[in-house]
VOGU-3710 file (C-alpha; in Angstrom, 3 decimals, decimal comma):
1> xxxxxxxxxx> 9,021/-0,078/9,268  5,286/0,065/8,699  3,899/3,538/8,102  1,339/3,150/10,866  4,131/2,650/13,370  6,416/5,248/11,783  3,919/8,092/12,077  3,556/7,337/15,783  7,234/7,948/16,433  7,575/9,530/19,902
11> xxxxxxxxxx> 9,878/12,239/18,571  7,016/13,724/16,525  4,978/14,447/19,660  7,902/15,462/21,879  7,838/19,234/22,383  11,506/19,133/23,388  12,680/17,240/20,305  15,187/18,829/17,960  13,126/20,596/15,253  15,654/19,714/12,546
21> xxxxxxxxxx> 15,472/16,011/13,379  11,676/16,106/13,504  11,585/17,946/10,182  13,935/15,387/8,633  11,795/12,539/9,947  8,608/14,136/8,641  10,272/14,748/5,294  11,253/11,067/5,027  7,746/10,005/6,023  6,210/12,345/3,439
31> xxxxxxxxxx> 8,524/11,002/0,755  7,615/7,431/1,646  3,895/8,272/1,676  4,237/9,869/-1,763  5,891/6,680/-3,044  3,169/4,503/-1,548  0,486/6,750/-3,032  2,120/6,514/-6,451  2,343/2,725/-6,156  -1,320/2,512/-5,155
41> xxxxxxxxxx> -2,289/4,607/-8,187  -0,287/2,260/-10,410  -2,077/-0,763/-8,954  -5,458/0,908/-9,420  -4,594/1,551/-13,057  -3,635/-2,114/-13,456  -6,964/-3,125/-11,937  -8,813/-0,849/-14,324  -6,782/-2,009/-17,348  -7,241/-5,695/-16,580
51> xxxxxxxxxx> -10,769/-5,204/-15,258  -9,958/-6,619/-11,862  -12,036/-5,510/-8,926  -10,449/-4,585/-5,635  -9,290/-7,520/-3,581  -11,734/-9,486/-1,566  -11,016/-13,023/-0,383  -14,324/-14,314/-1,732  -13,685/-12,858/-5,207  -10,113/-14,166/-5,202
61> xxxxxxxxxx> -11,201/-17,706/-4,360  -14,002/-17,517/-6,902  -11,530/-16,508/-9,615  -9,131/-19,226/-8,485  -11,770/-21,952/-8,597  -13,140/-20,818/-11,943  -9,605/-20,872/-13,375  -8,949/-24,371/-12,096  -12,320/-25,691/-13,150  -11,636/-25,103/-16,836
71> xxxx> -10,610/-28,380/-18,491  -7,159/-28,350/-20,017  -7,208/-29,356/-23,677  -3,879/-30,282/-25,181
//
């Protein structure tokens, strides 16, 4: 489930929802967000290490074309 959809779960906004279930759901969402944040930090470190800028379609195609335009010498 995508996080955007998960955080809009109706149970979160339901005043009559079981507090334990809501707490468990929020705990799972927080855990997943922490994992995604950690993964994003890892990717940012990779980008810094390999000197890759953040993704943009134009930059990606430029890099692709420049890679393919180099003649292969065997």
